[in-house]
PDB file of N, H, CA, C and O in Angstrom:
ATOM      1  N   MET A   1     -26.013  53.320  83.358  1.00  0.00           N
ATOM      2  CA  MET A   1     -25.073  54.229  83.961  1.00  0.00           C
ATOM      3  C   MET A   1     -25.678  55.173  84.982  1.00  0.00           C
ATOM      4  O   MET A   1     -26.473  56.043  84.626  1.00  0.00           O
ATOM      5  N   LYS A   2     -25.339  55.026  86.160  1.00  0.00           N
ATOM      6  H   LYS A   2     -24.693  54.319  86.449  1.00  0.00           H
ATOM      7  CA  LYS A   2     -25.844  55.803  87.221  1.00  0.00           C
ATOM      8  C   LYS A   2     -25.159  57.151  87.255  1.00  0.00           C
ATOM      9  O   LYS A   2     -23.959  57.265  87.008  1.00  0.00           O
ATOM     10  N   GLY A   3     -25.935  58.161  87.561  1.00  0.00           N
ATOM     11  H   GLY A   3     -26.910  58.069  87.761  1.00  0.00           H
ATOM     12  CA  GLY A   3     -25.292  59.538  87.735  1.00  0.00           C
ATOM     13  C   GLY A   3     -25.198  60.322  86.431  1.00  0.00           C
ATOM     14  O   GLY A   3     -24.724  61.459  86.445  1.00  0.00           O
ATOM     15  N   TYR A   4     -25.629  59.759  85.309  1.00  0.00           N
ATOM     16  H   TYR A   4     -26.013  58.836  85.297  1.00  0.00           H
ATOM     17  CA  TYR A   4     -25.689  60.504  84.052  1.00  0.00           C
ATOM     18  C   TYR A   4     -27.054  60.586  83.561  1.00  0.00           C
ATOM     19  O   TYR A   4     -27.857  59.656  83.644  1.00  0.00           O
ATOM     20  N   GLN A   5     -27.320  61.831  82.998  1.00  0.00           N
ATOM     21  H   GLN A   5     -26.668  62.586  82.931  1.00  0.00           H
ATOM     22  CA  GLN A   5     -28.691  61.978  82.440  1.00  0.00           C
ATOM     23  C   GLN A   5     -28.621  62.791  81.202  1.00  0.00           C
ATOM     24  O   GLN A   5     -27.986  63.845  81.216  1.00  0.00           O
ATOM     25  N   PHE A   6     -29.209  62.393  80.165  1.00  0.00           N
ATOM     26  H   PHE A   6     -29.726  61.537  80.153  1.00  0.00           H
ATOM     27  CA  PHE A   6     -29.154  63.084  78.873  1.00  0.00           C
ATOM     28  C   PHE A   6     -30.128  64.330  78.769  1.00  0.00           C
ATOM     29  O   PHE A   6     -29.829  65.265  78.026  1.00  0.00           O
ATOM     30  N   TRP A   7     -31.203  64.338  79.457  1.00  0.00           N
ATOM     31  H   TRP A   7     -31.446  63.578  80.060  1.00  0.00           H
ATOM     32  CA  TRP A   7     -32.206  65.432  79.361  1.00  0.00           C
ATOM     33  C   TRP A   7     -32.274  66.194  80.641  1.00  0.00           C
ATOM     34  O   TRP A   7     -31.820  65.751  81.696  1.00  0.00           O
ATOM     35  N   ARG A   8     -32.836  67.318  80.520  1.00  0.00           N
ATOM     36  H   ARG A   8     -33.205  67.679  79.663  1.00  0.00           H
ATOM     37  CA  ARG A   8     -33.079  68.187  81.800  1.00  0.00           C
ATOM     38  C   ARG A   8     -34.484  67.946  82.312  1.00  0.00           C
ATOM     39  O   ARG A   8     -35.453  67.783  81.570  1.00  0.00           O
ATOM     40  N   HIS A   9     -34.523  67.934  83.640  1.00  0.00           N
ATOM     41  H   HIS A   9     -33.736  68.066  84.243  1.00  0.00           H
ATOM     42  CA  HIS A   9     -35.840  67.815  84.240  1.00  0.00           C
ATOM     43  C   HIS A   9     -36.695  69.117  84.339  1.00  0.00           C
ATOM     44  O   HIS A   9     -37.901  69.111  84.584  1.00  0.00           O
ATOM     45  N   ASP A  10     -35.978  70.178  84.133  1.00  0.00           N
ATOM     46  H   ASP A  10     -34.998  70.183  83.934  1.00  0.00           H
ATOM     47  CA  ASP A  10     -36.672  71.535  84.305  1.00  0.00           C
ATOM     48  C   ASP A  10     -37.154  72.114  83.016  1.00  0.00           C
ATOM     49  O   ASP A  10     -37.394  73.320  82.954  1.00  0.00           O
ATOM     50  N   ASN A  11     -37.313  71.327  81.976  1.00  0.00           N
ATOM     51  H   ASN A  11     -37.119  70.347  82.026  1.00  0.00           H
ATOM     52  CA  ASN A  11     -37.863  71.927  80.743  1.00  0.00           C
ATOM     53  C   ASN A  11     -39.330  72.146  80.913  1.00  0.00           C
ATOM     54  O   ASN A  11     -39.971  71.496  81.738  1.00  0.00           O
ATOM     55  N   ARG A  12     -39.875  73.057  80.139  1.00  0.00           N
ATOM     56  H   ARG A  12     -39.354  73.585  79.468  1.00  0.00           H
ATOM     57  CA  ARG A  12     -41.215  73.438  80.266  1.00  0.00           C
ATOM     58  C   ARG A  12     -41.879  73.299  78.906  1.00  0.00           C
ATOM     59  O   ARG A  12     -41.623  74.132  78.036  1.00  0.00           O
ATOM     60  N   PRO A  13     -42.702  72.314  78.676  1.00  0.00           N
ATOM     61  CA  PRO A  13     -43.380  72.276  77.340  1.00  0.00           C
ATOM     62  C   PRO A  13     -44.258  73.476  77.099  1.00  0.00           C
ATOM     63  O   PRO A  13     -44.886  74.010  78.013  1.00  0.00           O
ATOM     64  N   ILE A  14     -44.289  73.888  75.849  1.00  0.00           N
ATOM     65  H   ILE A  14     -43.779  73.454  75.107  1.00  0.00           H
ATOM     66  CA  ILE A  14     -45.092  75.038  75.420  1.00  0.00           C
ATOM     67  C   ILE A  14     -46.209  74.600  74.484  1.00  0.00           C
ATOM     68  O   ILE A  14     -45.988  73.943  73.467  1.00  0.00           O
ATOM     69  N   GLU A  15     -47.346  74.968  74.850  1.00  0.00           N
ATOM     70  H   GLU A  15     -47.526  75.502  75.677  1.00  0.00           H
ATOM     71  CA  GLU A  15     -48.483  74.542  73.932  1.00  0.00           C
ATOM     72  C   GLU A  15     -48.456  75.432  72.704  1.00  0.00           C
ATOM     73  O   GLU A  15     -48.440  76.656  72.832  1.00  0.00           O
ATOM     74  N   LEU A  16     -48.452  74.845  71.518  1.00  0.00           N
ATOM     75  H   LEU A  16     -48.465  73.850  71.414  1.00  0.00           H
ATOM     76  CA  LEU A  16     -48.555  75.555  70.219  1.00  0.00           C
ATOM     77  C   LEU A  16     -49.979  75.782  69.831  1.00  0.00           C
ATOM     78  O   LEU A  16     -50.515  75.041  69.007  1.00  0.00           O
ATOM     79  N   TRP A  17     -50.596  76.749  70.376  1.00  0.00           N
ATOM     80  H   TRP A  17     -50.161  77.350  71.045  1.00  0.00           H
ATOM     81  CA  TRP A  17     -52.059  77.018  70.255  1.00  0.00           C
ATOM     82  C   TRP A  17     -52.461  77.932  69.158  1.00  0.00           C
ATOM     83  O   TRP A  17     -53.650  78.057  68.868  1.00  0.00           O
ATOM     84  N   SER A  18     -51.436  78.637  68.475  1.00  0.00           N
ATOM     85  H   SER A  18     -50.470  78.536  68.711  1.00  0.00           H
ATOM     86  CA  SER A  18     -51.886  79.529  67.399  1.00  0.00           C
ATOM     87  C   SER A  18     -50.744  79.605  66.401  1.00  0.00           C
ATOM     88  O   SER A  18     -49.611  79.266  66.745  1.00  0.00           O
ATOM     89  N   ASN A  19     -51.012  80.045  65.161  1.00  0.00           N
ATOM     90  H   ASN A  19     -51.932  80.320  64.883  1.00  0.00           H
ATOM     91  CA  ASN A  19     -49.981  80.271  64.233  1.00  0.00           C
ATOM     92  C   ASN A  19     -48.894  81.127  64.718  1.00  0.00           C
ATOM     93  O   ASN A  19     -47.720  80.810  64.526  1.00  0.00           O
ATOM     94  N   ALA A  20     -49.250  82.265  65.377  1.00  0.00           N
ATOM     95  H   ALA A  20     -50.204  82.523  65.533  1.00  0.00           H
ATOM     96  CA  ALA A  20     -48.256  83.163  65.888  1.00  0.00           C
ATOM     97  C   ALA A  20     -47.223  82.574  66.816  1.00  0.00           C
ATOM     98  O   ALA A  20     -46.042  82.915  66.747  1.00  0.00           O
ATOM     99  N   VAL A  21     -47.691  81.646  67.724  1.00  0.00           N
ATOM    100  H   VAL A  21     -48.650  81.369  67.780  1.00  0.00           H
ATOM    101  CA  VAL A  21     -46.855  80.996  68.629  1.00  0.00           C
ATOM    102  C   VAL A  21     -45.990  79.970  67.956  1.00  0.00           C
ATOM    103  O   VAL A  21     -44.811  79.799  68.268  1.00  0.00           O
ATOM    104  N   ILE A  22     -46.639  79.268  66.984  1.00  0.00           N
ATOM    105  H   ILE A  22     -47.596  79.407  66.730  1.00  0.00           H
ATOM    106  CA  ILE A  22     -45.744  78.305  66.142  1.00  0.00           C
ATOM    107  C   ILE A  22     -44.582  79.067  65.462  1.00  0.00           C
ATOM    108  O   ILE A  22     -43.416  78.708  65.621  1.00  0.00           O
ATOM    109  N   TRP A  23     -44.919  80.093  64.725  1.00  0.00           N
ATOM    110  H   TRP A  23     -45.867  80.385  64.595  1.00  0.00           H
ATOM    111  CA  TRP A  23     -43.869  80.860  64.127  1.00  0.00           C
ATOM    112  C   TRP A  23     -42.806  81.425  65.063  1.00  0.00           C
ATOM    113  O   TRP A  23     -41.613  81.420  64.762  1.00  0.00           O
ATOM    114  N   GLU A  24     -43.279  81.912  66.204  1.00  0.00           N
ATOM    115  H   GLU A  24     -44.249  81.916  66.449  1.00  0.00           H
ATOM    116  CA  GLU A  24     -42.290  82.395  67.195  1.00  0.00           C
ATOM    117  C   GLU A  24     -41.363  81.342  67.627  1.00  0.00           C
ATOM    118  O   GLU A  24     -40.176  81.629  67.783  1.00  0.00           O
ATOM    119  N   LYS A  25     -41.791  80.151  67.836  1.00  0.00           N
ATOM    120  H   LYS A  25     -42.755  79.918  67.709  1.00  0.00           H
ATOM    121  CA  LYS A  25     -40.900  79.034  68.270  1.00  0.00           C
ATOM    122  C   LYS A  25     -39.929  78.601  67.173  1.00  0.00           C
ATOM    123  O   LYS A  25     -38.755  78.346  67.442  1.00  0.00           O
ATOM    124  N   ILE A  26     -40.453  78.514  65.861  1.00  0.00           N
ATOM    125  H   ILE A  26     -41.407  78.721  65.642  1.00  0.00           H
ATOM    126  CA  ILE A  26     -39.705  78.101  64.821  1.00  0.00           C
ATOM    127  C   ILE A  26     -38.664  79.174  64.485  1.00  0.00           C
ATOM    128  O   ILE A  26     -37.543  78.803  64.137  1.00  0.00           O
ATOM    129  N   ASN A  27     -38.951  80.450  64.562  1.00  0.00           N
ATOM    130  H   ASN A  27     -39.862  80.751  64.845  1.00  0.00           H
ATOM    131  CA  ASN A  27     -38.025  81.477  64.312  1.00  0.00           C
ATOM    132  C   ASN A  27     -36.906  81.495  65.549  1.00  0.00           C
ATOM    133  O   ASN A  27     -35.737  81.785  65.296  1.00  0.00           O
ATOM    134  N   TYR A  28     -37.275  81.215  66.711  1.00  0.00           N
ATOM    135  H   TYR A  28     -38.225  80.980  66.917  1.00  0.00           H
ATOM    136  CA  TYR A  28     -36.386  81.168  67.752  1.00  0.00           C
ATOM    137  C   TYR A  28     -35.255  79.975  67.521  1.00  0.00           C
ATOM    138  O   TYR A  28     -34.052  80.128  67.734  1.00  0.00           O
ATOM    139  N   ILE A  29     -35.803  78.907  67.103  1.00  0.00           N
ATOM    140  H   ILE A  29     -36.780  78.782  66.931  1.00  0.00           H
ATOM    141  CA  ILE A  29     -34.882  77.735  66.741  1.00  0.00           C
ATOM    142  C   ILE A  29     -33.981  78.170  65.642  1.00  0.00           C
ATOM    143  O   ILE A  29     -32.775  77.942  65.738  1.00  0.00           O
ATOM    144  N   HIS A  30     -34.488  78.795  64.577  1.00  0.00           N
ATOM    145  H   HIS A  30     -35.468  78.980  64.499  1.00  0.00           H
ATOM    146  CA  HIS A  30     -33.641  79.175  63.449  1.00  0.00           C
ATOM    147  C   HIS A  30     -32.726  80.285  63.791  1.00  0.00           C
ATOM    148  O   HIS A  30     -31.695  80.350  63.121  1.00  0.00           O
ATOM    149  N   GLN A  31     -32.910  81.145  64.690  1.00  0.00           N
ATOM    150  H   GLN A  31     -33.747  81.092  65.235  1.00  0.00           H
ATOM    151  CA  GLN A  31     -32.029  82.205  65.020  1.00  0.00           C
ATOM    152  C   GLN A  31     -30.876  81.760  65.958  1.00  0.00           C
ATOM    153  O   GLN A  31     -29.878  82.478  66.012  1.00  0.00           O
ATOM    154  N   ASN A  32     -30.939  80.669  66.673  1.00  0.00           N
ATOM    155  H   ASN A  32     -31.750  80.086  66.630  1.00  0.00           H
ATOM    156  CA  ASN A  32     -29.928  80.184  67.599  1.00  0.00           C
ATOM    157  C   ASN A  32     -28.496  80.135  66.959  1.00  0.00           C
ATOM    158  O   ASN A  32     -27.550  80.581  67.607  1.00  0.00           O
ATOM    159  N   PRO A  33     -28.309  79.612  65.720  1.00  0.00           N
ATOM    160  CA  PRO A  33     -27.039  79.566  65.189  1.00  0.00           C
ATOM    161  C   PRO A  33     -26.457  80.981  64.928  1.00  0.00           C
ATOM    162  O   PRO A  33     -25.245  81.179  65.022  1.00  0.00           O
ATOM    163  N   MET A  34     -27.329  81.958  64.599  1.00  0.00           N
ATOM    164  H   MET A  34     -28.313  81.798  64.522  1.00  0.00           H
ATOM    165  CA  MET A  34     -26.920  83.292  64.393  1.00  0.00           C
ATOM    166  C   MET A  34     -26.505  83.955  65.706  1.00  0.00           C
ATOM    167  O   MET A  34     -25.482  84.634  65.789  1.00  0.00           O
ATOM    168  N   VAL A  35     -27.305  83.742  66.692  1.00  0.00           N
ATOM    169  H   VAL A  35     -28.136  83.191  66.624  1.00  0.00           H
ATOM    170  CA  VAL A  35     -27.029  84.405  68.040  1.00  0.00           C
ATOM    171  C   VAL A  35     -25.673  83.763  68.515  1.00  0.00           C
ATOM    172  O   VAL A  35     -24.836  84.458  69.092  1.00  0.00           O
ATOM    173  N   ALA A  36     -25.481  82.501  68.277  1.00  0.00           N
ATOM    174  H   ALA A  36     -26.161  81.937  67.808  1.00  0.00           H
ATOM    175  CA  ALA A  36     -24.160  81.929  68.684  1.00  0.00           C
ATOM    176  C   ALA A  36     -22.939  82.350  67.912  1.00  0.00           C
ATOM    177  O   ALA A  36     -21.800  82.051  68.271  1.00  0.00           O
ATOM    178  N   GLY A  37     -23.238  83.098  66.771  1.00  0.00           N
ATOM    179  H   GLY A  37     -24.163  83.340  66.480  1.00  0.00           H
ATOM    180  CA  GLY A  37     -22.133  83.583  65.961  1.00  0.00           C
ATOM    181  C   GLY A  37     -21.653  82.492  64.991  1.00  0.00           C
ATOM    182  O   GLY A  37     -20.543  82.634  64.478  1.00  0.00           O
ATOM    183  N   LEU A  38     -22.363  81.465  64.714  1.00  0.00           N
ATOM    184  H   LEU A  38     -23.265  81.349  65.132  1.00  0.00           H
ATOM    185  CA  LEU A  38     -21.937  80.427  63.857  1.00  0.00           C
ATOM    186  C   LEU A  38     -22.160  80.796  62.323  1.00  0.00           C
ATOM    187  O   LEU A  38     -21.403  80.368  61.452  1.00  0.00           O
ATOM    188  N   VAL A  39     -23.185  81.569  62.066  1.00  0.00           N
ATOM    189  H   VAL A  39     -23.801  81.916  62.774  1.00  0.00           H
ATOM    190  CA  VAL A  39     -23.501  82.016  60.732  1.00  0.00           C
ATOM    191  C   VAL A  39     -24.074  83.389  60.763  1.00  0.00           C
ATOM    192  O   VAL A  39     -24.470  83.885  61.818  1.00  0.00           O
ATOM    193  N   TYR A  40     -24.128  84.048  59.551  1.00  0.00           N
ATOM    194  H   TYR A  40     -23.806  83.646  58.694  1.00  0.00           H
ATOM    195  CA  TYR A  40     -24.680  85.392  59.372  1.00  0.00           C
ATOM    196  C   TYR A  40     -26.144  85.291  59.085  1.00  0.00           C
ATOM    197  O   TYR A  40     -26.923  86.112  59.567  1.00  0.00           O
ATOM    198  N   LYS A  41     -26.570  84.252  58.268  1.00  0.00           N
ATOM    199  H   LYS A  41     -25.937  83.585  57.876  1.00  0.00           H
ATOM    200  CA  LYS A  41     -27.952  84.061  57.895  1.00  0.00           C
ATOM    201  C   LYS A  41     -28.394  82.683  58.489  1.00  0.00           C
ATOM    202  O   LYS A  41     -27.595  81.747  58.522  1.00  0.00           O
ATOM    203  N   ALA A  42     -29.643  82.566  58.947  1.00  0.00           N
ATOM    204  H   ALA A  42     -30.292  83.326  58.921  1.00  0.00           H
ATOM    205  CA  ALA A  42     -30.114  81.318  59.512  1.00  0.00           C
ATOM    206  C   ALA A  42     -30.054  80.189  58.546  1.00  0.00           C
ATOM    207  O   ALA A  42     -29.799  79.053  58.947  1.00  0.00           O
ATOM    208  N   GLN A  43     -30.291  80.461  57.219  1.00  0.00           N
ATOM    209  H   GLN A  43     -30.499  81.383  56.893  1.00  0.00           H
ATOM    210  CA  GLN A  43     -30.264  79.298  56.295  1.00  0.00           C
ATOM    211  C   GLN A  43     -28.846  78.851  55.985  1.00  0.00           C
ATOM    212  O   GLN A  43     -28.702  77.776  55.404  1.00  0.00           O
ATOM    213  N   ASP A  44     -27.805  79.565  56.314  1.00  0.00           N
ATOM    214  H   ASP A  44     -27.922  80.439  56.787  1.00  0.00           H
ATOM    215  CA  ASP A  44     -26.454  79.112  56.165  1.00  0.00           C
ATOM    216  C   ASP A  44     -26.011  78.030  57.095  1.00  0.00           C
ATOM    217  O   ASP A  44     -25.015  77.359  56.823  1.00  0.00           O
ATOM    218  N   TYR A  45     -26.734  77.825  58.219  1.00  0.00           N
ATOM    219  H   TYR A  45     -27.543  78.371  58.439  1.00  0.00           H
ATOM    220  CA  TYR A  45     -26.394  76.744  59.059  1.00  0.00           C
ATOM    221  C   TYR A  45     -26.804  75.422  58.469  1.00  0.00           C
ATOM    222  O   TYR A  45     -28.001  75.221  58.265  1.00  0.00           O
ATOM    223  N   ALA A  46     -25.915  74.513  58.183  1.00  0.00           N
ATOM    224  H   ALA A  46     -24.943  74.677  58.349  1.00  0.00           H
ATOM    225  CA  ALA A  46     -26.180  73.329  57.461  1.00  0.00           C
ATOM    226  C   ALA A  46     -27.199  72.427  58.117  1.00  0.00           C
ATOM    227  O   ALA A  46     -27.933  71.739  57.407  1.00  0.00           O
ATOM    228  N   TYR A  47     -27.280  72.395  59.375  1.00  0.00           N
ATOM    229  H   TYR A  47     -26.684  72.953  59.952  1.00  0.00           H
ATOM    230  CA  TYR A  47     -28.191  71.418  60.072  1.00  0.00           C
ATOM    231  C   TYR A  47     -29.509  72.075  60.439  1.00  0.00           C
ATOM    232  O   TYR A  47     -30.253  71.500  61.233  1.00  0.00           O
ATOM    233  N   SER A  48     -29.833  73.210  59.924  1.00  0.00           N
ATOM    234  H   SER A  48     -29.228  73.676  59.279  1.00  0.00           H
ATOM    235  CA  SER A  48     -31.112  73.913  60.277  1.00  0.00           C
ATOM    236  C   SER A  48     -32.191  73.748  59.201  1.00  0.00           C
ATOM    237  O   SER A  48     -31.899  73.702  58.006  1.00  0.00           O
ATOM    238  N   SER A  49     -33.397  73.665  59.640  1.00  0.00           N
ATOM    239  H   SER A  49     -33.635  73.702  60.611  1.00  0.00           H
ATOM    240  CA  SER A  49     -34.478  73.632  58.699  1.00  0.00           C
ATOM    241  C   SER A  49     -34.755  75.009  58.089  1.00  0.00           C
ATOM    242  O   SER A  49     -35.613  75.126  57.215  1.00  0.00           O
ATOM    243  N   ALA A  50     -34.057  76.033  58.524  1.00  0.00           N
ATOM    244  H   ALA A  50     -33.359  75.938  59.234  1.00  0.00           H
ATOM    245  CA  ALA A  50     -34.311  77.383  58.000  1.00  0.00           C
ATOM    246  C   ALA A  50     -33.961  77.443  56.514  1.00  0.00           C
ATOM    247  O   ALA A  50     -34.474  78.293  55.786  1.00  0.00           O
ATOM    248  N   THR A  51     -33.085  76.537  56.067  1.00  0.00           N
ATOM    249  H   THR A  51     -32.668  75.847  56.658  1.00  0.00           H
ATOM    250  CA  THR A  51     -32.838  76.501  54.586  1.00  0.00           C
ATOM    251  C   THR A  51     -34.145  76.170  53.848  1.00  0.00           C
ATOM    252  O   THR A  51     -34.505  76.838  52.879  1.00  0.00           O
ATOM    253  N   ASP A  52     -34.845  75.137  54.315  1.00  0.00           N
ATOM    254  H   ASP A  52     -34.553  74.593  55.102  1.00  0.00           H
ATOM    255  CA  ASP A  52     -36.155  74.756  53.760  1.00  0.00           C
ATOM    256  C   ASP A  52     -37.166  75.866  53.777  1.00  0.00           C
ATOM    257  O   ASP A  52     -37.902  76.027  52.804  1.00  0.00           O
ATOM    258  N   TYR A  53     -37.241  76.652  54.850  1.00  0.00           N
ATOM    259  H   TYR A  53     -36.643  76.522  55.641  1.00  0.00           H
ATOM    260  CA  TYR A  53     -38.126  77.781  54.955  1.00  0.00           C
ATOM    261  C   TYR A  53     -37.790  78.902  54.066  1.00  0.00           C
ATOM    262  O   TYR A  53     -38.651  79.739  53.796  1.00  0.00           O
ATOM    263  N   ALA A  54     -36.506  78.982  53.555  1.00  0.00           N
ATOM    264  H   ALA A  54     -35.807  78.301  53.774  1.00  0.00           H
ATOM    265  CA  ALA A  54     -36.084  80.023  52.741  1.00  0.00           C
ATOM    266  C   ALA A  54     -36.221  79.511  51.199  1.00  0.00           C
ATOM    267  O   ALA A  54     -35.611  80.054  50.278  1.00  0.00           O
ATOM    268  N   ASP A  55     -37.039  78.471  51.041  1.00  0.00           N
ATOM    269  H   ASP A  55     -37.535  78.029  51.789  1.00  0.00           H
ATOM    270  CA  ASP A  55     -37.312  77.902  49.700  1.00  0.00           C
ATOM    271  C   ASP A  55     -36.015  77.388  49.003  1.00  0.00           C
ATOM    272  O   ASP A  55     -35.875  77.468  47.782  1.00  0.00           O
ATOM    273  N   GLU A  56     -35.134  76.892  49.780  1.00  0.00           N
ATOM    274  H   GLU A  56     -35.248  76.827  50.771  1.00  0.00           H
ATOM    275  CA  GLU A  56     -33.888  76.300  49.256  1.00  0.00           C
ATOM    276  C   GLU A  56     -33.950  74.815  49.690  1.00  0.00           C
ATOM    277  O   GLU A  56     -34.810  74.429  50.481  1.00  0.00           O
ATOM    278  N   LYS A  57     -32.998  73.972  49.143  1.00  0.00           N
ATOM    279  H   LYS A  57     -32.299  74.286  48.500  1.00  0.00           H
ATOM    280  CA  LYS A  57     -32.926  72.591  49.412  1.00  0.00           C
ATOM    281  C   LYS A  57     -31.958  72.346  50.624  1.00  0.00           C
ATOM    282  O   LYS A  57     -30.753  72.588  50.553  1.00  0.00           O
ATOM    283  N   GLY A  58     -32.555  71.867  51.698  1.00  0.00           N
ATOM    284  H   GLY A  58     -33.534  71.670  51.756  1.00  0.00           H
ATOM    285  CA  GLY A  58     -31.727  71.444  52.836  1.00  0.00           C
ATOM    286  C   GLY A  58     -31.100  70.111  52.708  1.00  0.00           C
ATOM    287  O   GLY A  58     -31.104  69.513  51.631  1.00  0.00           O
ATOM    288  N   LEU A  59     -30.555  69.625  53.793  1.00  0.00           N
ATOM    289  H   LEU A  59     -30.551  70.111  54.667  1.00  0.00           H
ATOM    290  CA  LEU A  59     -29.954  68.327  53.791  1.00  0.00           C
ATOM    291  C   LEU A  59     -30.906  67.154  53.776  1.00  0.00           C
ATOM    292  O   LEU A  59     -30.610  66.093  53.227  1.00  0.00           O
ATOM    293  N   LEU A  60     -32.006  67.357  54.364  1.00  0.00           N
ATOM    294  H   LEU A  60     -32.246  68.219  54.810  1.00  0.00           H
ATOM    295  CA  LEU A  60     -33.064  66.325  54.261  1.00  0.00           C
ATOM    296  C   LEU A  60     -34.343  66.790  53.502  1.00  0.00           C
ATOM    297  O   LEU A  60     -34.598  67.982  53.330  1.00  0.00           O
ATOM    298  N   ASP A  61     -35.124  65.778  53.061  1.00  0.00           N
ATOM    299  H   ASP A  61     -34.916  64.810  53.200  1.00  0.00           H
ATOM    300  CA  ASP A  61     -36.245  66.047  52.330  1.00  0.00           C
ATOM    301  C   ASP A  61     -37.457  66.305  53.249  1.00  0.00           C
ATOM    302  O   ASP A  61     -37.571  65.696  54.313  1.00  0.00           O
ATOM    303  N   ASP A  62     -38.329  67.180  52.845  1.00  0.00           N
ATOM    304  H   ASP A  62     -38.237  67.675  51.981  1.00  0.00           H
ATOM    305  CA  ASP A  62     -39.617  67.466  53.514  1.00  0.00           C
ATOM    306  C   ASP A  62     -39.450  67.754  54.966  1.00  0.00           C
ATOM    307  O   ASP A  62     -40.049  67.077  55.803  1.00  0.00           O
ATOM    308  N   ILE A  63     -38.628  68.774  55.309  1.00  0.00           N
ATOM    309  H   ILE A  63     -38.142  69.324  54.630  1.00  0.00           H
ATOM    310  CA  ILE A  63     -38.401  69.150  56.714  1.00  0.00           C
ATOM    311  C   ILE A  63     -39.288  70.302  57.184  1.00  0.00           C
ATOM    312  O   ILE A  63     -39.321  70.583  58.382  1.00  0.00           O
ATOM    313  N   VAL A  64     -39.981  70.953  56.319  1.00  0.00           N
ATOM    314  H   VAL A  64     -39.953  70.725  55.346  1.00  0.00           H
ATOM    315  CA  VAL A  64     -40.857  72.119  56.722  1.00  0.00           C
ATOM    316  C   VAL A  64     -41.864  71.507  57.615  1.00  0.00           C
ATOM    317  O   VAL A  64     -42.599  70.604  57.215  1.00  0.00           O
ATOM    318  N   VAL A  65     -41.916  72.012  58.892  1.00  0.00           N
ATOM    319  H   VAL A  65     -41.319  72.746  59.217  1.00  0.00           H
ATOM    320  CA  VAL A  65     -42.813  71.509  59.926  1.00  0.00           C
ATOM    321  C   VAL A  65     -44.146  72.206  59.786  1.00  0.00           C
ATOM    322  O   VAL A  65     -45.203  71.599  59.958  1.00  0.00           O
ATOM    323  N   PHE A  66     -44.083  73.541  59.459  1.00  0.00           N
ATOM    324  H   PHE A  66     -43.225  74.035  59.319  1.00  0.00           H
ATOM    325  CA  PHE A  66     -45.337  74.293  59.447  1.00  0.00           C
ATOM    326  C   PHE A  66     -45.277  75.270  58.345  1.00  0.00           C
ATOM    327  O   PHE A  66     -44.295  76.003  58.231  1.00  0.00           O
ATOM    328  N   ARG A  67     -46.298  75.325  57.506  1.00  0.00           N
ATOM    329  H   ARG A  67     -47.096  74.730  57.599  1.00  0.00           H
ATOM    330  CA  ARG A  67     -46.448  76.312  56.471  1.00  0.00           C
ATOM    331  C   ARG A  67     -47.848  76.940  56.540  1.00  0.00           C
ATOM    332  O   ARG A  67     -48.845  76.228  56.423  1.00  0.00           O
ATOM    333  N   TYR A  68     -47.932  78.218  56.721  1.00  0.00           N
ATOM    334  H   TYR A  68     -47.122  78.797  56.817  1.00  0.00           H
ATOM    335  CA  TYR A  68     -49.189  78.918  56.902  1.00  0.00           C
ATOM    336  C   TYR A  68     -49.698  79.385  55.502  1.00  0.00           C
ATOM    337  O   TYR A  68     -48.995  80.092  54.780  1.00  0.00           O
ATOM    338  N   TYR A  69     -50.858  78.996  55.172  1.00  0.00           N
ATOM    339  H   TYR A  69     -51.429  78.422  55.759  1.00  0.00           H
ATOM    340  CA  TYR A  69     -51.526  79.465  53.950  1.00  0.00           C
ATOM    341  C   TYR A  69     -52.656  80.300  54.378  1.00  0.00           C
ATOM    342  O   TYR A  69     -53.566  79.855  55.078  1.00  0.00           O
ATOM    343  N   GLY A  70     -52.597  81.553  53.942  1.00  0.00           N
ATOM    344  H   GLY A  70     -51.859  81.915  53.373  1.00  0.00           H
ATOM    345  CA  GLY A  70     -53.642  82.417  54.409  1.00  0.00           C
ATOM    346  C   GLY A  70     -53.762  83.664  53.742  1.00  0.00           C
ATOM    347  O   GLY A  70     -54.633  84.464  54.082  1.00  0.00           O
TER     348      GLY A  70
END
């Protein structure tokens, strides 16, 4: 299909070089449904891994991308 594109060319990859940066990006993603007014708590959005980070059971198994032990 000519003229259609699924992704954007202007995206900017961000290097995840520290725990702080990783948490910043994960929190940003989890906050999006709240900012959009879809839910009041991040873990209430059914398709978010925020549920798993809140120590609850999400839709998929083993979705926690990063867990800091320290």
